[in-house]
C-alpha positions in Angstrom: -38.2 -181.3 64.1 -34.4 -180.9 63.8 -32.0 -183.7 62.9 -30.8 -183.7 66.5 -34.3 -184.1 67.8 -35.1 -186.8 65.2 -31.9 -188.6 66.2 -32.8 -188.5 69.9 -36.2 -189.9 69.0 -34.6 -192.7 66.9 -32.3 -193.5 69.9 -35.4 -193.8 72.2 -37.1 -196.0 69.6 -34.1 -198.3 69.3 -33.8 -198.6 73.1 -37.5 -199.5 73.2 -37.1 -202.1 70.5 -39.5 -200.3 68.2 -37.9 -201.5 65.0 -40.7 -200.6 62.6 -41.0 -197.0 63.8 -37.2 -196.7 63.8 -37.1 -197.9 60.2 -39.7 -195.4 59.2 -37.8 -192.6 60.9 -34.6 -193.7 59.1 -36.3 -193.5 55.8 -37.6 -190.0 56.5 -34.2 -188.7 57.7 -31.7 -190.6 55.5 -31.2 -187.8 53.0 -31.0 -185.1 55.7 -28.2 -187.0 57.4 -26.3 -187.2 54.1 -26.8 -183.5 53.5 -25.8 -182.5 57.0 -22.6 -184.5 56.7 -21.7 -182.4 53.7 -22.5 -179.1 55.4 -19.7 -176.6 55.5 -20.5 -175.9 59.2 -18.7 -178.4 61.4 -21.5 -178.3 64.0 -24.0 -179.6 61.4 -21.6 -182.3 60.3 -21.0 -183.4 63.9 -24.8 -183.7 64.5 -25.0 -185.8 61.3 -22.2 -188.2 62.3 -23.5 -188.6 65.9 -27.1 -189.2 64.5 -25.8 -192.2 62.5 -25.3 -194.1 65.8 -28.5 -192.8 67.3 -30.4 -194.1 64.3 -28.5 -197.4 64.4 -27.8 -196.7 60.7 -25.4 -199.5 59.8 -25.9 -198.7 56.1 -24.0 -195.4 56.6 -20.6 -196.9 57.7 -18.9 -195.3 54.7 -20.3 -191.9 55.8 -18.8 -192.5 59.3 -15.5 -193.3 57.7 -15.5 -189.9 56.1 -16.3 -188.4 59.5 -13.2 -190.1 60.9 -11.2 -188.2 58.4 -12.9 -184.8 59.0 -10.8 -181.8 59.7 -12.9 -181.0 62.8 -12.1 -182.8 66.0 -15.7 -182.4 66.9 -16.8 -184.3 63.8 -14.2 -187.0 64.3 -15.3 -187.4 67.9 -19.0 -187.6 66.9 -18.2 -190.2 64.2 -16.3 -192.2 66.8 -19.2 -192.1 69.3 -21.5 -193.5 66.5 -18.9 -196.1 65.6 -18.6 -197.3 69.2 -22.4 -197.6 69.5 -22.8 -199.5 66.2 -19.9 -201.8 67.1 -21.2 -202.9 70.5 -22.8 -206.1 69.0 -20.9 -206.2 65.8 -17.1 -206.2 65.8 -17.0 -206.1 62.0 -17.8 -202.4 62.2 -14.6 -201.7 64.0 -12.6 -204.3 62.1 -13.6 -202.5 58.8 -11.9 -199.2 59.9 -9.2 -200.6 62.2 -6.2 -199.0 60.4 -7.9 -195.6 60.7 -8.7 -196.2 64.4 -5.0 -197.1 65.0 -4.0 -193.9 63.3 -6.4 -191.8 65.4 -5.5 -193.5 68.6 -1.8 -193.2 68.0 -1.4 -189.8 66.4 -4.5 -187.6 66.3 -3.8 -184.0 67.5 -6.8 -184.1 69.8 -6.6 -186.1 73.0 -10.4 -186.7 73.3 -10.4 -188.1 69.8 -7.5 -190.4 70.7 -9.3 -191.7 73.7 -12.5 -192.2 71.8 -10.6 -194.2 69.1 -9.2 -196.4 71.8 -12.6 -197.0 73.3 -13.9 -198.0 69.8 -11.1 -200.6 69.5 -12.4 -202.5 72.5 -15.4 -203.6 70.4 -13.3 -205.0 67.6 -11.7 -208.4 67.3 -8.7 -208.9 69.7 -6.0 -208.6 67.1 -2.4 -208.7 68.1 -1.3 -205.4 66.4 -4.1 -203.5 68.2 -3.1 -205.0 71.6 0.6 -204.1 70.9 -0.4 -200.6 69.9 -2.5 -200.1 73.0 0.2 -201.5 75.3 2.7 -199.1 73.8 0.4 -196.2 74.3 -0.2 -197.2 77.9 3.5 -197.1 78.5 4.1 -193.7 76.7 5.3 -191.3 79.3 4.6 -188.4 77.0 0.9 -189.3 76.7 -1.8 -187.9 79.0 -2.5 -190.1 82.1 -6.2 -190.6 81.0 -5.1 -191.8 77.6 -2.5 -194.2 79.1 -5.1 -195.6 81.5 -7.8 -196.2 78.9 -5.2 -197.8 76.5 -4.0 -200.2 79.3 -7.6 -201.1 80.2 -8.7 -201.8 76.6 -5.4 -203.7 75.9 -6.1 -205.9 78.9 -9.7 -206.5 77.8 -8.6 -207.5 74.3 -5.8 -209.7 75.6 -8.3 -211.5 77.9 -10.7 -212.0 75.0 -7.9 -213.3 72.8 -7.1 -216.0 75.3 -3.8 -217.9 75.2 -3.0 -216.9 71.6 -3.0 -213.1 72.6 
């Protein structure tokens, strides 16, 4: 079984609520994920970063942080996909890397990475600086339409969650 196949299996187990089997699979594949994240081939690193979310591996947040700094847009995107998945029920995951997400959303050279970073920010706490950043991006005439739209949508969601103080 490849790491990608194991990650797909882990995702299915997590969706089914099979925590014990998922835990066993995590134990079996933990070292392989770490090794793949250090692989010189960006495709292997991307699989590793994406698998962290599929395995629901909260203990590997620091590894994801490294993925957010990877030179490859594919790796940064895979790390963001995992971060988004892990943060759906835990805003602390996003809050821990918020400055990095702000940087990616505002200035990454890859538009898909920028959009994914914005999507991740929706799962964090509704902090004013994030809302202001997203509102600025939504009004940036030089940004792609898709990026402006997602920034406006996420800013509105965060502002609504913040309530009157936002």
